[in-house]
Structure formats: structure tokens, C-alpha cells
MARBA-3410 file (N, C-alpha, C, O; in Angstrom, 1 decimal):
181
0.9,-1.2,0.0,0.0,0.0,0.0,0.9,1.2,0.0,1.9,1.3,0.7 ~ 0.5,2.2,-0.8,1.3,3.4,-0.9,1.1,4.2,0.4,0.1,4.2,1.1 ~ 2.2,4.9,0.8,2.2,5.7,2.1,1.1,6.7,2.1,0.5,6.9,3.1 ~ 0.9,7.4,1.0,-0.2,8.4,0.9,-1.6,7.8,1.2,-2.4,8.4,1.9 ~ -1.8,6.6,0.6,-3.1,5.9,0.9,-3.2,5.6,2.3,-4.3,5.8,2.9
-2.1,5.0,2.9,-2.1,4.6,4.3,-2.5,5.8,5.2,-3.3,5.6,6.0 ~ -1.8,6.9,4.9,-2.1,8.1,5.8,-3.5,8.6,5.6,-4.1,9.1,6.6 ~ -4.0,8.6,4.4,-5.4,9.1,4.1,-6.4,8.2,4.9,-7.3,8.7,5.5 ~ -6.2,6.9,4.8,-7.1,6.0,5.4,-7.0,6.1,7.0,-8.0,6.1,7.7 ~ -5.8,6.3,7.5,-5.6,6.5,8.9,-6.3,7.7,9.4,-7.0,7.7,10.4
-6.3,8.8,8.7,-6.9,10.1,9.0,-8.5,9.9,9.0,-9.2,10.4,9.9 ~ -9.0,9.2,8.0,-10.4,8.9,7.9,-10.9,8.1,9.1,-11.9,8.3,9.7 ~ -10.0,7.1,9.5,-10.4,6.3,10.6,-10.4,7.0,12.0,-11.2,6.8,12.8 ~ -9.5,8.0,12.1,-9.5,8.8,13.3,-10.8,9.5,13.5,-11.3,9.7,14.6 ~ -11.5,10.0,12.4,-12.8,10.6,12.5,-13.8,9.6,13.0,-14.7,10.0,13.7
-13.7,8.3,12.6,-14.7,7.3,13.1,-14.5,7.1,14.6,-15.5,7.0,15.4 ~ -13.2,7.1,15.1,-13.0,7.0,16.5,-13.6,8.2,17.3,-14.3,8.0,18.3 ~ -13.5,9.3,16.7,-14.1,10.5,17.3,-15.6,10.4,17.3,-16.3,10.7,18.3 ~ -16.3,9.9,16.2,-17.7,9.7,16.2,-18.2,8.8,17.3,-19.3,9.0,17.9 ~ -17.4,7.8,17.6,-17.7,6.8,18.6,-17.3,7.2,20.0,-17.5,6.5,21.0
-16.8,8.5,20.1,-16.3,9.0,21.4,-15.2,8.1,22.0,-15.1,8.0,23.2 ~ -14.4,7.6,21.2,-13.2,6.8,21.6,-12.1,7.8,21.7,-11.6,8.4,20.7 ~ -11.6,8.0,22.9,-10.5,9.0,23.1,-9.2,8.3,23.0,-8.9,7.3,23.8 ~ -8.4,8.7,22.1,-7.0,8.1,21.9,-6.0,9.1,22.2,-6.1,10.3,22.0 ~ -4.9,8.7,22.9,-3.8,9.6,23.2,-3.1,10.0,21.9,-3.3,9.3,20.9
-2.3,11.0,21.9,-1.5,11.3,20.7,-0.7,10.2,20.2,-0.6,10.0,19.0 ~ -0.1,9.4,21.1,0.7,8.3,20.7,-0.1,7.2,20.0,0.3,6.6,19.0 ~ -1.3,6.9,20.6,-2.2,6.0,20.0,-2.7,6.4,18.6,-2.8,5.6,17.7 ~ -3.0,7.7,18.5,-3.4,8.2,17.2,-2.3,8.0,16.1,-2.6,7.8,15.0 ~ -1.1,8.2,16.5,0.0,7.9,15.6,0.2,6.5,15.3,0.8,6.1,14.2
-0.2,5.6,16.2,0.1,4.2,16.0,-1.0,3.4,15.3,-1.0,2.2,15.2 ~ -2.1,4.1,14.9,-3.2,3.4,14.2,-2.6,2.7,13.0,-1.9,3.2,12.2 ~ -3.0,1.4,12.9,-2.5,0.5,11.8,-3.6,0.4,10.7,-4.8,0.2,11.1 ~ -3.2,0.4,9.5,-4.1,0.2,8.4,-3.7,-1.1,7.7,-2.6,-1.2,7.2 ~ -4.6,-2.1,7.7,-4.3,-3.4,7.1,-5.1,-3.6,5.9,-6.3,-3.5,5.9
-4.4,-3.7,4.7,-5.1,-4.0,3.5,-5.0,-5.5,3.1,-5.4,-5.9,2.1 ~ -4.3,-6.3,4.0,-4.2,-7.7,3.9,-3.4,-8.1,2.6,-3.6,-9.2,2.2 ~ -2.6,-7.2,2.1,-1.8,-7.5,0.9,-2.6,-7.6,-0.3,-2.1,-8.0,-1.4 ~ -3.9,-7.2,-0.3,-4.7,-7.4,-1.5,-4.9,-6.1,-2.3,-5.4,-6.2,-3.4 ~ -4.4,-5.0,-1.7,-4.5,-3.7,-2.4,-5.9,-3.4,-2.9,-6.1,-3.0,-4.1
-6.9,-3.7,-2.1,-8.3,-3.5,-2.4,-9.0,-2.9,-1.2,-10.0,-3.4,-0.8 ~ -8.4,-1.9,-0.6,-8.8,-1.4,0.7,-10.3,-0.9,0.7,-10.9,-0.8,1.8 ~ -10.8,-0.6,-0.4,-12.2,-0.2,-0.5,-13.2,-1.3,-0.1,-14.2,-1.1,0.5 ~ -12.7,-2.6,-0.4,-13.6,-3.7,0.0,-13.0,-4.5,1.2,-13.8,-4.9,2.1 ~ -11.7,-4.7,1.2,-11.1,-5.6,2.2,-10.1,-4.8,3.0,-9.1,-4.2,2.4
-10.3,-4.7,4.3,-9.3,-3.9,5.1,-9.8,-3.9,6.6,-10.9,-4.4,6.9 ~ -8.9,-3.3,7.4,-9.2,-3.2,8.8,-8.2,-2.1,9.3,-7.1,-2.1,9.0 ~ -8.8,-1.2,10.1,-8.0,-0.1,10.7,-8.0,-0.4,12.2,-9.1,-0.5,12.7 ~ -6.9,-0.4,12.9,-6.9,-0.7,14.3,-5.9,0.0,15.1,-4.8,0.4,14.6 ~ -6.1,0.1,16.4,-5.1,0.5,17.3,-5.1,-0.5,18.5,-6.2,-0.9,18.9
-3.9,-0.9,18.9,-3.8,-1.9,20.0,-3.4,-1.1,21.2,-2.4,-0.5,21.3 ~ -4.2,-1.2,22.3,-3.9,-0.6,23.6,-2.9,-1.4,24.3,-1.9,-0.9,24.9 ~ -3.2,-2.7,24.4,-2.3,-3.6,25.2,-2.4,-5.0,24.5,-3.4,-5.4,24.0 ~ -1.2,-5.7,24.6,-1.1,-7.1,24.1,0.0,-7.7,24.9,1.1,-7.7,24.6 ~ -0.5,-8.4,26.0,0.5,-9.0,26.9,0.3,-10.5,26.8,-0.5,-11.0,26.0
1.0,-11.2,27.7,0.9,-12.7,27.7,-0.4,-13.2,28.2,-0.7,-14.4,28.2 ~ -1.2,-12.2,28.8,-2.5,-12.6,29.4,-3.7,-12.0,28.7,-4.8,-12.6,28.8 ~ -3.6,-10.8,28.1,-4.8,-10.2,27.5,-4.4,-9.2,26.4,-3.2,-8.9,26.2 ~ -5.4,-8.8,25.6,-5.2,-7.9,24.5,-6.5,-7.0,24.4,-7.6,-7.5,24.6 ~ -6.3,-5.8,24.0,-7.4,-4.9,23.8,-7.1,-4.0,22.6,-6.0,-3.4,22.5
-8.1,-3.9,21.7,-7.9,-3.2,20.4,-9.2,-2.4,20.1,-10.3,-2.7,20.6 ~ -9.1,-1.3,19.3,-10.2,-0.6,18.8,-10.1,-0.8,17.3,-9.0,-0.5,16.7 ~ -11.1,-1.2,16.6,-11.1,-1.4,15.2,-12.1,-0.6,14.4,-13.2,-0.3,14.9 ~ -11.7,-0.1,13.2,-12.6,0.6,12.4,-12.8,-0.1,11.0,-11.8,-0.6,10.5 ~ -14.0,-0.2,10.6,-14.3,-0.6,9.2,-15.2,0.5,8.6,-16.1,1.0,9.2
-14.8,0.9,7.4,-15.6,1.9,6.7,-16.8,1.2,6.1,-16.9,-0.1,6.1 ~ -17.8,1.9,5.6,-19.1,1.3,5.2,-18.8,0.1,4.1,-18.1,0.4,3.1 ~ -19.3,-1.0,4.5,-19.2,-2.2,3.6,-17.8,-2.9,3.6,-17.6,-3.9,3.0 ~ -16.8,-2.3,4.3,-15.5,-2.9,4.4,-15.5,-4.2,5.1,-16.3,-4.4,6.1 ~ -14.7,-5.2,4.7,-14.7,-6.5,5.2,-13.4,-6.9,5.7,-12.4,-6.7,5.1
-13.3,-7.5,6.9,-12.1,-8.2,7.4,-12.3,-9.6,6.9,-13.2,-10.3,7.3 ~ -11.3,-10.1,6.2,-11.5,-11.5,5.6,-11.5,-12.6,6.6,-11.1,-12.5,7.7 ~ -12.1,-13.7,6.1,-12.3,-14.9,6.9,-11.0,-15.5,7.4,-10.0,-15.6,6.7 ~ -10.9,-15.7,8.7,-9.7,-16.3,9.3,-10.1,-17.0,10.7,-11.2,-17.0,11.1 ~ -9.0,-17.6,11.2,-9.2,-18.2,12.5,-7.9,-17.9,13.3,-6.8,-17.7,12.8
-8.0,-18.0,14.6,-6.9,-17.8,15.5,-6.7,-19.2,16.2,-7.1,-19.4,17.3 ~ -5.9,-20.0,15.5,-5.7,-21.4,15.9,-4.7,-21.5,17.0,-3.9,-20.6,17.3 ~ -4.7,-22.6,17.6,-3.7,-22.9,18.7,-2.3,-22.8,18.0,-2.1,-23.1,16.9 ~ -1.3,-22.4,18.8,0.1,-22.4,18.4,0.8,-23.3,19.4,1.3,-22.8,20.5 ~ 0.9,-24.6,19.1,1.5,-25.5,20.1,2.9,-25.2,20.6,3.2,-25.3,21.8
3.8,-24.7,19.7,5.1,-24.4,20.1,5.2,-23.2,21.1,6.2,-23.1,21.8 ~ 4.1,-22.4,21.2,4.1,-21.4,22.2,3.2,-21.7,23.4,3.1,-21.0,24.4 ~ 2.6,-22.9,23.3,1.7,-23.4,24.4,0.4,-22.5,24.4,-0.2,-22.3,25.5 ~ 0.1,-22.0,23.2,-1.1,-21.1,23.1,-2.3,-21.8,22.6,-2.2,-22.5,21.5 ~ -3.4,-21.8,23.3,-4.6,-22.5,22.9,-5.4,-21.9,21.8,-6.5,-22.4,21.4
-5.0,-20.7,21.3,-5.8,-20.0,20.3,-6.5,-18.8,21.0,-6.5,-18.7,22.3 ~ -6.9,-17.8,20.3,-7.5,-16.6,20.9,-9.0,-16.6,21.1,-9.7,-16.9,20.2 ~ -9.4,-16.4,22.3,-10.8,-16.1,22.6,-10.9,-14.6,22.5,-10.2,-13.8,23.1 ~ -12.0,-14.2,21.8,-12.1,-12.7,21.6,-13.6,-12.3,21.7,-14.5,-13.0,21.3 ~ -13.8,-11.2,22.3,-15.1,-10.5,22.4,-15.1,-9.3,21.5,-14.2,-8.4,21.7
-16.1,-9.2,20.6,-16.3,-7.9,19.9,-17.5,-7.2,20.5,-18.5,-7.8,20.8 ~ -17.3,-5.9,20.7,-18.3,-5.0,21.2,-18.4,-3.9,20.2,-17.5,-3.1,20.0 ~ -19.6,-3.7,19.6,-19.8,-2.7,18.6,-20.0,-1.4,19.4,-20.8,-1.3,20.3 ~ -19.2,-0.4,19.0,-19.3,1.0,19.7,-20.0,2.0,18.8,-20.5,3.0,19.4 ~ -20.0,1.8,17.5,-20.6,2.8,16.6,-21.0,2.0,15.4,-20.3,1.1,14.9
-22.2,2.4,14.8,-22.6,1.8,13.6,-23.1,0.4,13.8,-23.7,0.1,14.8 ~ -22.9,-0.5,12.8,-23.3,-1.9,12.9,-22.2,-2.7,12.2,-21.5,-2.3,11.3 ~ -22.2,-4.0,12.7,-21.2,-4.9,12.2,-21.9,-6.3,12.0,-22.7,-6.7,12.8 ~ -21.6,-6.9,10.8,-22.2,-8.2,10.5,-21.0,-9.2,10.7,-20.1,-9.2,9.9 ~ -21.2,-10.0,11.7,-20.2,-11.0,12.1,-20.6,-12.3,11.6,-21.8,-12.7,11.8
-19.7,-13.1,10.9,-20.1,-14.4,10.4,-19.1,-15.4,11.1,-17.9,-15.3,11.1 ~ -19.8,-16.4,11.6,-19.1,-17.5,12.4,-19.6,-18.9,11.9,-20.5,-19.0,11.1 ~ -18.9,-19.9,12.4,-19.3,-21.2,12.1,-20.7,-21.5,12.7,-21.1,-20.9,13.8 ~ -21.5,-22.3,12.1,-22.9,-22.6,12.6,-23.8,-22.7,11.4,-23.4,-22.6,10.3 ~ -25.1,-22.8,11.7,-26.1,-22.8,10.7,-26.1,-21.6,9.8,-26.1,-20.5,10.4
-26.1,-21.8,8.5,-26.1,-20.7,7.6,-27.3,-19.8,7.7,-28.5,-20.3,7.8 ~ -27.1,-18.5,7.8,-28.2,-17.6,7.8,-28.6,-17.3,6.3,-27.8,-16.9,5.6 ~ -29.8,-17.6,6.0,-30.2,-17.5,4.5,-30.4,-16.0,4.1,-29.9,-15.7,3.0 ~ -31.0,-15.2,4.9,-31.3,-13.8,4.5,-30.2,-13.0,5.3,-30.5,-12.5,6.4 ~ -29.1,-12.8,4.6,-28.0,-12.1,5.3,-28.0,-10.6,5.0,-28.3,-10.2,3.9
-27.5,-9.8,5.9,-27.4,-8.3,5.7,-26.1,-8.0,5.0,-26.1,-7.1,4.1 ~ -25.0,-8.8,5.3,-23.8,-8.6,4.6,-23.6,-9.4,3.4,-24.5,-10.2,3.0 ~ -22.5,-9.3,2.7,-22.3,-10.1,1.5,-20.8,-10.3,1.3,-19.9,-9.5,1.8 ~ -20.4,-11.4,0.6,-19.0,-11.6,0.2,-18.7,-10.6,-0.8,-19.4,-10.4,-1.8 ~ -17.5,-9.9,-0.6,-17.1,-8.8,-1.5,-16.9,-9.4,-2.9,-16.4,-10.5,-3.1
-17.4,-8.6,-3.9,-17.2,-9.0,-5.3,-15.8,-9.3,-5.6,-14.9,-8.6,-5.3 ~ -15.6,-10.5,-6.3,-14.2,-10.9,-6.6,-13.6,-11.8,-5.6,-12.5,-12.3,-5.9 ~ -14.2,-12.0,-4.5,-13.7,-12.9,-3.4,-14.5,-14.1,-3.1,-14.4,-14.8,-2.1 ~ -15.5,-14.4,-4.0,-16.3,-15.6,-3.9,-15.4,-16.8,-3.8,-14.4,-16.9,-4.4 ~ -15.8,-17.7,-2.9,-15.0,-18.9,-2.8,-13.9,-18.8,-1.7,-13.3,-19.8,-1.3
-13.7,-17.6,-1.1,-12.7,-17.5,0.0,-13.4,-17.2,1.3,-12.8,-16.9,2.3 ~ -14.7,-17.4,1.3,-15.5,-17.3,2.5,-16.4,-18.5,2.6,-17.0,-19.0,1.7 ~ -16.4,-19.2,3.8,-17.0,-20.5,4.0,-18.0,-20.5,5.2,-18.8,-21.5,5.3 ~ -18.0,-19.5,6.0,-18.9,-19.5,7.2,-19.9,-18.4,7.0,-19.6,-17.3,6.7 ~ -21.2,-18.7,7.3,-22.3,-17.8,7.0,-23.3,-17.7,8.1,-24.5,-17.3,7.8
-23.0,-18.0,9.3,-23.9,-17.9,10.4,-23.8,-16.4,10.9,-22.7,-16.0,11.4 ~ -24.8,-15.6,10.6,-24.7,-14.2,10.9,-25.1,-13.7,12.3,-26.2,-14.2,12.8 ~ -24.3,-12.9,12.8,-24.6,-12.2,14.1,-24.5,-10.7,13.8,-23.5,-10.2,13.4 ~ -25.6,-10.0,14.0,-25.6,-8.6,13.7,-25.4,-7.8,15.1,-26.2,-8.0,16.0 ~ -24.4,-7.0,15.1,-24.1,-6.2,16.4,-24.4,-4.8,16.1,-23.8,-4.2,15.1
-25.2,-4.2,16.9,-25.5,-2.7,16.9,-24.7,-2.1,18.0,-24.2,-2.9,18.9 ~ -24.5,-0.8,18.0,-23.8,-0.2,19.1,-24.3,-0.6,20.5,-25.5,-0.6,20.7 ~ -23.3,-1.0,21.3,-23.7,-1.5,22.6,-23.8,-3.0,22.8,-23.9,-3.5,23.9 ~ -23.8,-3.7,21.6,-24.0,-5.2,21.7,-22.6,-5.9,21.5,-21.7,-5.3,20.9 ~ -22.5,-7.1,22.0,-21.2,-7.8,21.9,-21.4,-9.3,21.7,-22.5,-9.8,21.9
-20.4,-9.9,21.3,-20.4,-11.4,21.0,-19.0,-11.9,21.3,-18.0,-11.3,21.0 ~ -18.9,-13.1,21.9,-17.7,-13.7,22.3,-17.5,-15.0,21.4,-18.4,-15.8,21.3 ~ -16.3,-15.1,20.8,-15.9,-16.2,20.0,-14.8,-17.1,20.8,-13.9,-16.5,21.4 ~ -15.0,-18.4,20.7,-14.0,-19.3,21.4,-12.8,-19.4,20.5,-12.9,-19.1,19.3 ~ -11.7,-19.9,21.0,-10.5,-20.1,20.2,-10.8,-21.0,19.0,-11.6,-21.9,19.0
-10.1,-20.7,17.9,-10.1,-21.5,16.7,-11.5,-21.4,16.0,-11.9,-22.4,15.3 ~ -12.2,-20.4,16.2,-13.5,-20.2,15.5,-13.3,-19.4,14.2,-12.8,-18.3,14.2 ~ -13.6,-20.0,13.1,-13.5,-19.4,11.8,-14.5,-18.2,11.8,-15.7,-18.4,12.1 ~ -14.1,-17.0,11.3,-15.0,-15.9,11.3,-14.5,-14.8,10.3,-13.3,-14.8,9.9 ~ -15.4,-13.9,9.9,-15.1,-12.7,9.2,-16.2,-11.7,9.5,-17.2,-12.1,10.1
-15.9,-10.5,9.3,-16.9,-9.4,9.6,-16.9,-8.3,8.7,-15.9,-8.0,8.0 ~ -18.0,-7.6,8.6,-18.2,-6.5,7.6,-19.0,-5.4,8.3,-19.9,-5.6,9.1 ~ -18.7,-4.2,7.9,-19.4,-3.0,8.5,-20.7,-2.8,7.7,-20.8,-3.1,6.6 ~ -21.7,-2.3,8.5,-22.9,-1.9,7.9,-22.8,-0.6,7.1,-21.6,-0.1,6.9 ~ -23.9,0.0,6.6,-23.8,1.1,5.7,-23.2,2.4,6.3,-22.8,3.3,5.6
-23.2,2.5,7.7,-22.6,3.7,8.3,-21.2,3.5,8.8,-20.6,4.3,9.4 ~ -20.6,2.3,8.5,-19.3,1.9,9.0,-19.5,1.4,10.4,-20.6,1.2,10.9 ~ -18.3,1.1,11.0,-18.4,0.5,12.4,-17.1,0.8,13.1,-16.0,0.8,12.6 ~ -17.2,0.9,14.5,-16.1,0.9,15.4,-16.4,-0.2,16.3,-17.5,-0.3,16.9 ~ -15.4,-1.1,16.5,-15.5,-2.3,17.3,-14.4,-2.4,18.3,-13.2,-2.2,17.9
-14.8,-2.6,19.6,-13.7,-2.9,20.6,-13.5,-4.4,20.6,-14.5,-5.2,20.5 ~ -12.3,-4.8,20.7,-11.9,-6.2,20.9,-11.3,-6.4,22.2,-10.3,-5.7,22.5 ~ -11.7,-7.4,23.0,-11.1,-7.8,24.2,-10.8,-9.2,24.1,-11.7,-10.0,23.7 ~ -9.6,-9.6,24.3,-9.2,-11.0,24.0,-8.0,-11.5,24.8,-7.4,-10.7,25.6 ~ -7.8,-12.8,24.7,-6.5,-13.3,25.2,-5.5,-12.8,24.2,-5.8,-12.1,23.3
-4.2,-13.1,24.5,-3.1,-12.5,23.6,-3.4,-12.7,22.1,-4.0,-13.7,21.7 ~ -2.9,-11.7,21.4,-3.1,-11.7,19.9,-1.7,-11.9,19.3,-0.7,-11.3,19.6 ~ -1.7,-12.9,18.4,-0.6,-13.2,17.5,-1.0,-13.1,16.1,-1.2,-14.1,15.4 ~ -1.2,-11.9,15.6,-1.7,-11.6,14.3,-0.9,-12.3,13.2,-1.5,-12.8,12.2 ~ 0.4,-12.4,13.4,1.2,-13.0,12.3,0.9,-14.5,12.2,1.3,-15.1,11.2
0.2,-15.1,13.1,-0.2,-16.6,13.0,-1.6,-16.8,12.6,-2.0,-17.9,12.4 ~ -2.4,-15.7,12.3,-3.7,-15.9,11.9,-3.8,-16.7,10.6,-2.9,-16.6,9.8 ~ -4.7,-17.6,10.5,-4.9,-18.5,9.3,-6.1,-18.0,8.5,-7.2,-18.0,9.0 ~ -5.8,-17.5,7.3,-6.8,-17.0,6.4,-7.3,-18.0,5.4,-6.4,-18.8,4.9 ~ -8.6,-18.0,5.1,-9.1,-18.9,4.1,-8.5,-18.6,2.7,-8.2,-19.5,2.0
-8.4,-17.3,2.4,-7.8,-16.8,1.2,-6.3,-16.8,1.3,-5.7,-16.0,2.1 ~ -5.6,-17.7,0.6,-4.2,-17.9,0.7,-3.4,-16.6,0.3,-2.2,-16.5,0.5 ~ -4.0,-15.7,-0.5,-3.4,-14.5,-0.9,-3.2,-13.5,0.2,-2.5,-12.5,0.0 ~ -4.0,-13.6,1.3,-4.0,-12.6,2.3,-2.6,-12.6,3.1,-2.1,-13.7,3.4 ~ -2.1,-11.4,3.3,-1.0,-11.2,4.2,-1.4,-10.3,5.3,-1.7,-9.1,5.0
-1.5,-10.7,6.5,-2.1,-9.9,7.6,-1.3,-8.6,7.9,-1.8,-7.6,8.2 ~ 0.1,-8.7,7.9,0.9,-7.6,8.3,1.1,-6.7,7.1,1.5,-7.1,6.0 ~ 0.8,-5.4,7.3,0.8,-4.4,6.2,2.2,-4.2,5.6,3.2,-4.2,6.4 ~ 2.3,-3.9,4.3,3.6,-3.5,3.7,3.3,-2.1,3.1,2.5,-2.0,2.3 ~ 4.1,-1.2,3.6,3.9,0.2,3.2,5.1,0.6,2.2,6.2,0.3,2.5
4.7,1.1,1.0,5.7,1.4,0.0,6.1,2.9,0.2,6.9,3.4,-0.6
END
């Protein structure tokens, strides 16, 4: 992703944090990460986040999705060599709405959709709709993906430790860690 695009997206995301009354320190505002997942299609696939804490016992993040933006399907599997059982995470919607898809019975009439051009890289379709103030907890190794509603979304994540570099994505082209040109 080009540095100019990264900075533009980061600035737009800061406005969403402000809409959600999420107060970030100057240091946190500077550390906001823009992930395009190596797909260079940030309009459809992406995630903007700031990590407050990530220790051996817990993790807390604030995430932004622009309207219709999707975080691709993935799982936080166990990492045996680290003695890590996988990440348990709770999403709490702070602003807008988010369509969360997890394993389970397929929801036939879904609010969200697989982004055009990415058919076949999404396999779970049990929909959980979170509005501001609502939350949902996922157990370790739960395959999931999520998408913002029409007004975008700000989501707080509370979890056990996060090892983003070990996330397993259904789409093999995905690279979780951003590369800035």
C-alpha cells in the first residue's frame, strides 16, 4: 500500500474513533494501523486498528471498518510451540453496525455479502448482527469474518493474547501484516 493511501485511510479512521467517542492519546493516534491484507483493495477488504495492550495474558484493540469494508475470513488457531490454545475474543460494537459471520447454521437472509471478486474465499455464514452496545464472544479456533454496515463500524476487541502473524486466512493470498511502500 502506498504511504499516501495509508495516511489518508488512517486520518479517515480517526474521524470514526471521534464519532464513537473513543478517546485516543496522541501516541495511540500515531500508532493506528491500516491493514489491506496485501490485497491492495482497501475499499472492499481492510481493517484499521489501534492496539492498547497485548500481553501474555490479554489484548485490547479498537477497530474501524468503513461502510461495507470486510475483514477477511480467518481463525486464531492454537500455536502448540508457544503453548497457546488460540485466541478467545469478544467484539463489542461501539458505533454503527457490524455483520459478524461465524461457524454454525447458515443464515439465509444475510445483511452482509461476500465482496465481489472474493467468492470462494468465505465459507462460514452464520450471521450475528451487532449494533452499538452489543457484543459477542468467540471461542479459540472459531473461523470468522466481519463486515461493516452502511454507516461503518467501530468495534472494541477484548481477547486473550493476539498473535496476528499466526492468523490463518481462508484466502491464501492474504498477508495480515501491512507492507507500506
